[in-house]
N, C-alpha and C positions, 0 to 999 in steps of 0.2 A: 429350228436351229441349225447355225452354221457347221458345218464340219472343219474341223481343226485336228491338227496332229495331235497324236498322244503325248504325256508327259514324257514316256519314256523316248519316244523320237526326239523331243526337244531337247532333252538332256543329252542324248547321244549325239545330236547334231552340235550342240554347244560344245561337247568334248573333242568331237571329232574336228570342229575348226580350231578348237585351243591347240589341238595335236599337230594339225597341219602348220599353223604358225609357228609353233615352238620347233617344229621338224624344219620348216623353211628357214626361219632364223639359224636354227643350228649347223643347218648344211652351208647357208650363207657364209655364217662366221667362219666354218671350217673351211669353205673354198677359198675366202680371201686371206685367212691364215695361210692357207696352202700357196696362194700367190705371193704372198708375203715372203714365205719362206723360199720360194722359187727366185724370186728378185734379189733377196739377199745372197742365195746361190749364184745368182749371174753377176753379182756384184763382186764376189770372190773371185770368181772366173775370169771377170774383167782384170780383176788385180794381179791375177796369175799371168794375163796376157802382157801386164806392163813389166814383171819379172822376167817373163821370156825374152822380151824385146830386148831387155838390158842384157840379158845371157847371149842373145843372139848377136848384139854388137860386139861383146867381148869374144863371144866363140869365133866370129869372123876373123878376128884379129889374130887370136891365139890359139883356138883350136883347130883340129883336124877338119877337112870338108865332112867326113861322114857324122862327126858330132854335130857340126851346123846343120846338116842334112835333117839330123835327128830332131834337132830344136825346131827347124821349119816346120817338118811333119807336126810335130806336137801343137805349133801356134795355128797351122791349119785346121787341127783337130779341134783346138778350142774355140776358134771360131764358128766351126760348123755347129759345135755344141749350143753355142750361143744362138745361132740362127735356129737349131730345131728344137731345143730345150731337153730336157732329160725328166720325165714324169716320176721316176723311181727315186730321184734322190731326195727331194724334187729341184728342178732348176728350170725357171722362166724367165725369159726378159720381159719385163713389163713393157710390151711396145706401145709407144705413140708415135706421133709425127717427129718429135725431137730425138727419141731413141734410134728409131729406123733411118732417120737422115744422119746420124753419128755413126750408126753401124755402117750404113754403106759408103760414108766416107772412109772408114777405117779399113773396109775390104778394099776398097780401090786404092789407098795409099799402100796397103800392104802387098796388093799385086805388083804395083809400080815398084815398090823398094824390093821385092824378091827377084823381080824382072833385071833391074839395076844389079842387084848383088850378085846376081847369076852370069850376067854379062861381064861385068868389070867390078871386082870388089872394091870398095871407096877404100879411102883412107880411115885413119883413125878420128879423126876430126870432122870428117865429114858423117862418118858412120853416125859417131855421136850427136851431132846436130839433127840429123834425120831421124836417130831413135828418138830424140828428145821430142822432135816435132810430133812423131807418132804416138809417143806417150801422152803429150797434151792431147792430142786427139781421143785417146781412150780415156783420159780424166774426164773430157766433157760428155764422153757416153757414160762413163760411171755416174757422173753428176745427173745426167738424164735420167738413170735408172733411178738413181736415188730420191730424184724430185717426184717420179711416177710411184715410189714406194711409200713415199711421203703422203702423197694423194690418196692412196689404197689405205694407209694408216688413218689419215683423217676421216675418210669414209667409213672405215670399220668402227671407230669411235662414235660417229654420227649415227650409225646403224645401232650400235649397242644403246646409246641415249634413246632411239628412237625405239628399241626393244624395252626399254625399262618404262618409258612413257606409255608403251603398248601394254605393258604388263599391269601397270596401273589401272590404265582404262578398261582392261580385262577384269581386273578385279572389281573394280566398280559396275561394270556391266554384268558380272557375275552375280554381284550382292543385289543389283537390281532385279535381274530377270529370276535370282531365287526367291525375292521378295514377292513379285508378280506370280511367278509359277508355282512356288512351294508355300512360302510363308503366309502370304494373304490368303490363299484357300484354307490353309491349315487355321489361321485365326478366325476366319469365318465359321468354320466348321466348331472351334471350341466354343465361339460366342453362342452359337446355335445350340450347343450341348449345354452351355449354362443357362440359357433360356428354357430349355427342356427340363433342367433340373429345377427351375424356379416354378415349375408347372406350367409353362407356357406350351401346351403340347399342339398348339396350332403353327408353331415355328416350321417354316419351310426354307430351303436353300434354292437359288436360282441355279439351274443348270447352264451353264453358259457354254460349255465344250462337253465332247465327248471322250474326252481323256479320261484317266485314273481319277481324278480330282471331280469329274463331271459325274462318273459312276459312283464316287463316294457321294457325291451330294445326292444324287439320285438314290441310293441306298439308304441314306440319312432320312430322306422325305419319307421312302416307304418305311422305315422304321417308326418315324414319328407318327405316320399316319396309322401304323397299326397300333402303336401306345395311346393314340387318341380314342382310336375305335375301341380297344381294350379297356380304356379308363372309362370312355361312356359306358360301355357293357357293364363295368364293374360297378359304377355309379346306378344303374339301372337296377343290377342286381342287389346293391346294397340299398336303394330305396325300397325294392320289393320285398327284401328281407327285414328293412325296417319296419315298413307297413305291417308284414307278417307278424313281427316280434310284437310290434304295438298291438295289432290285432291279437295276438295270444295273450298278452298282459291283460287287454280290457276284458277277454274271456276268463283269464285267472282272476283278475279282480273280481269280475263279476260273481265268478263260483265262491270266491274267498267271502265276499258280502254276503251272498246267500247262506255260507256256512256261520259266519259271525251272526246272521240275522237269526239261524235257528238257534244258536247257541245263547241269545240274549233275549228271543222272544219269550215271552211267558204264557201266551194263548196262542190259539189257532188263530184267532182274528189277527193278532199283531203280526204272526208270522207270515200269513196269507196277504196282508195288507203291505206289508215290505218288500215280499216278493213280487208282488204286481209291480210296483213302482221300479224294482232293479230290471224284471223281463221287459218292461215297456221301453225303458231307457236302452237296453241291450239291443232290443231287436227294431228300435225306432219306429216303432207302432205307434199310433193315433190314441188308442185306447187298449185296455188290458183288464183282464179278469180272470178270476180262480171260481170254480165251481165245486163243490163237495158232492161226492156222491156216495147215496146211501150204500149199506151191506149187501142189498139185493141189485144194486146199481140200476135202480128203477127212476130214480128222480137226480137231478143236479140242482143244489141249491146254491145260490151265489152267497159266497163268503165275502169277497174283496173285489173292488173295481176301480179302475183311475181311468178318467177321460170318457166315460159312458154318459148320455143324457140322463138325468133323472128319471124321465119317462120310462127309458128302456131298463134303467136298473130295476123300476117297479113291476115291469112288465115281464121281465125275464128272472125274476127273482126265484123262481122254481121252474124248472124245465124238466118235463118228461122226458125219459131216455127214447131216443127214436123219433121224437116230434120235430128237431130240426137237425141239419147236418154237423151243428157243433155239439150237440149232445148225443155223443156216439154210445151204441150199444157195447158192452164188455167184450165180446167176441169179436166183434170188428173194429174195434177203436185202435186207431193209429194216427200218426201224425199227417195231417193233412192241410194243402193250401186250398181254400175253397173260394172261388169267384162268386160275388153275389148277382145272381141273374135274376130276372123280372121272370114272374109267375113258375115258382118252383114249389112243388108239392112239399119237397124236403127241407125249405128254408121258412123261417118265420119273417114276417116283413120287417121287423123292428130295426133290422141292420141296414136295410135298403133305404128305410125310412130316415134313418140318423146320417145317411149319405157315406156308409160304407160301403166299398167297393171289394175289399177282399179281405176275409176272414182265414185264420189260423189257428187250427186245433191241435193241441199238444195234448195227449192223454198223460196222467200221472200213475204209475204203475209202481207196486212194490210185490215182487215174489209173484208175479202174474195176477195179481190183485188190483182191480182199479180203483184207485183212491178219490181221486179227481181228475178235474179238466182244465188246463190253462187255455185261455182264449185272447188272441191278440187281433186287433182288429185296425185295417188301414183304409183311409180313404182315396187309396191309388191302388193300381195293380201292383203286385207283388210277387216276386219270383224268387224263392228261398234258394240259397247257396248251400253246398254240401257242409261248410264250416258252421253256419247258421244254424243248420239241421242238427248237427252234432252238439253244438252249443245249447240249443233249446232243450235236447234230449237229456244232455248232463244237468242242466238246472232243473228239469223236471226229477230226476232221479233225486239230486239233493232235496228239493221240495218232499218227495215221497219219503226219504228217509227222516226229515224233520218231522214231518207230519207222525211218521211212527214213534219218533224219539218222544214226541210230546204226548203222543197216547199211552206209551210205554211208562213214562214219567209219571203220569196221572194214576196208571194201575199201580205202579211202584207206592206211590203216595199213598193210594188208597189201601194198599196192603198193610204199608208199615203203620197207617192210622187203626187199621183192624188188629194187627198184632198188638199195637201198644195198648189199644182199649182192652184186648185181652187179658194183656198182663195187669192191667190196671184192676179188671174185674176180679183176677185172681187174688190180688193184693187186698182189694176191699174184702172179699170174701174171706180170705186167710185171716183177716186181724178184725175189723170193724163187724163184719156179717156175723162172725162167730162170737164175737163180745156181744153182740145185739141179741143173739141167740140164748147165750147164757145169762144176760140179763133177764129176757123173757122167761125163762125157766125160774130164776130168783123171783120174779114176781109172781107167778103163780104159785111158788114156796110161800111169798109173804102172805099171799092172799089166803091160802089154808093155814098158815100158823094164826093171822088175825081172826079168820073163823073158829077156830079152836080155841082161841085165846091163851096159845102158849108164847108166853112172853119171851122166853129163850129162843125158840124158832125163829120169833119175828124179828128179835135183836140180830140174830145171825144172817137173817136174810137179806135186813137193812145193810148190815155191815159187806154183806158181799156183794150188794148193788152199789154201793160206794166204791168197793174196789174195781167194781166191773165199769163204771162210769168214768173213774179215773183211769184205768186202762184203753178205754175207749177214747178219752181225750187225747193221750199220749200216741196212741197208733194214728189218729187224725193228724196231730202234729207231725210225726214221724213220715207219713206219707206226703204229706205238703211240702216237707223237705226234700224227699225224693223226687216227687215230680218239678222240683225248681232247680234240679241238678244239672248244673253247666260246667264245660270246660273251657275256661278263660285263656289258658297256656298250653303250649305244645306240651310240657312236662305234666306229669299227672300228680307230682308230689304236692303241690299247691291244692289241688281238690281235695285229696286224702287227709291233708292237714285240718283242712276247714271241717270235713266230715267227722275227723275226732273230735274236733274243739266241739262242734255242735252236741257229739256224744256226751262230752265229759259234763257239759252244761246241763244237759236234760238227766243224766243219770248220777252224776257226781262219781262215777268210775273213772279213776285213772287212765288214759289211753296214749299209748306211745307208738312212734314210727319209725322204722330203720329200713333206710333205702342202701343199697349196695350195688356195686357193678356200674358201668356204662353202656347205653345203648341206643338205639334210633328212638325218637317219641313215638306213642302210640297213635293212630288215626282218631279223630273227634268221636266217631261212631263207637269205635272199640273202648275208648275211655268211658263213655257214658255207660255202656252195659256193665265194666267192671267195678265202676263206682256203684252201681244199683246192686251189684253182688256183694260188695264189701258193706254197704249199707243196710242189707238184709241179713248179713251174717251178723252185724252190731245189732240189729233188732231182735236177733234171736237171743243173743248174749243179755240183752236187756229184760227180754220176757222170762227166760227160761233157766239162765245159767246161775243167777246168783253170783256172780264174778266181782272179785276185788281188784283186779288189774286187767286190761287188754292192752295186746301188743299187735301192731300189723307190720310185717316184714316184706319189703319187697327187693327183689332180686331183677337187673336189668339183663345181666348177662349170664349165661348164652341165651337164656329166653327169657322172657318176662314171666314171672313168678311172684303170686299173691299169697299171703299166709296170715289169716286172723286167729290167735291165740287167746283163750281165756284161760283163768284158773278156776273155773266154776266147778259145778257139781258134775258136768258131764253127763253123756246119754250113749246109749248102744244104738248106732245107726241100723242094724239090723233088726232092730224092734220096731222100727218107724216105718210104716207102710208107706210106698211110693206115693200115693194120693194123699198123704197126711196133709192138714191143713194148718197144722200148730208150729212148724219149725219153719215154714216158708222154702224148703228143700225143693220142692217142685218149680218154685218161681226161679229159684238160682240155677236149676239144671237148665231150665229154658234158655236162660240169658247167656248161660255158658255155650250152648249148643248153638247160639245166632252168631257167636264169633269164634265158632270152631275151636273153642278151649275145652279142657278137661278139669273137672269138678270132683275132688276129693274132701271126705270128711272123716277124720281121724280123731276116735273118741271113745272113751269107756266108762260106764256107769259107776266110775270108782273114787269120783271126788276130784279126779286129776286135771279136769277141763276138757276142753275141746280145741280143735284146729281144723279150720275150713281152708283147704288148699287149692288155688286156681292156677292152673298152666297153660299158657299160650302158645300158640305153634309158631315155629320161627318166622312164618310169612305174615305174623299180625301186624308187625310194625310197617310193611309193606302197604296193608290195606286190602291184601289179596282175600278172594273168599276160599275158604278150605272146607273140606267134609267135617260135619260134627261129629266128635268123638263121642262116646257113650260116658256118662258121667257116673262115678263109683263113690 
């Protein structure tokens, strides 16, 4: 790059040149004007010479010699002033060949005239003639001066025209130089900035000089390079972040799918088969398997697999713990990447025979208990990254939780079935079994009456048998209704009305339902227990109360409250043993305890009926488990 003057130097040189030209033109104009003023003063002074000549002619004839001498001296002074000039006035004779010739002629004639006048004063006529001749020479001198002044004036006008032309040319040159030196570099910089704004970060400016614009162009290039490098670095980071986010999304999606699979799977086989597919896809494995470990962690049973040869599935259906590196004992179980090597005592030959080169063993633990093992098979060398390690551990934890959830659900289902069977057994024992026991006793009494030939006792036993059979039949129908009870709506009102309608149809006793207040609906499991309690209370009314009317009152607020009123004979709850099987109190208490409700019976054996009151806790509408209070 060649060295050039800086922009400041260029602008300073241009300004200096313009200043010098302006000062020179102004100085020249002032000098010419000064000369013109001096020439004008010289013309005036020459005019004074003409006046003085006429006065001397008259003074010679009429004035005294002293006065004449003063006029002569003044005339000499004026001639000398014209010759030397006076810068202070200013007064200058614009000397030229003509003005100089006329001046010398005037001086010569004046000397001759003065010498003649000094020797012999002329007469008036002669003096006037010679004075006129001298004045004519003075007029020629003045005319020569005026010609010279006219030339200077014409020259000044021409110079002024030249200065105007020079000013125009200077303005044009200044605009051109401004465009070349300032505007064009600025426009190039603006265009480069616009390209950078459009995203063309590879834009660069050519550095043509080392002046200010060259430094600015170099700075722009450095800035553009920095922006381009930052943009590339940002793009790289964005790509890395995007890849990381995509990887995280894939992990979250995998975990979500495992969680969804755990929620949807109804059996251990379905859970593990779906998990095998997910973990194989996430890890990019060629095959995968899940092995269940028994309680003693002595054997691993193959639950599900994908991608394994059928022969390998058959041969490794059950692996003894410690017989292979992928069937780890619980005390040393950890996630491991196992390369398949030939002639290893701790490796079964099936993986090597199937063409696998690497096996990854992932133990499935829950609370330090080894539940299963996930095995991944690769037909290539595999190095596990930290994020893959964390993902597999998370998926293994989800699998362990899901397996434990399935086990807990099965246990809960078994416990619920056992509890319901117990309640059914109590209801059967409370109703049908007792009725059958009563019928058995009546059969024995009937046999005795027949043997004795007691007709009255026989007829009474037959009547009791008929009544017992009818009651047993009614109990069976009532139990069937109880077992088929379901809640179809969120509100329990519909189920209660259906229950009361069946009660009226079976007994002919009018039954009414009164609902009050507003509140959240009860969960289905709570509704079932409440309906069974109400049905049991109605069953007791049918069997023992002899009522003419039944009223069921329900309050939704501030807490759920159910009351079953009858106008029957009533009874004294204090006289009924807790294990009584004749009024179903034990069954109602058990159902109330299961939902954390409070059961109370208000009745007296005075014919004013009975009232069964069931109060639910405030959290019953939320379906939260509560501590069961004691029933009274």
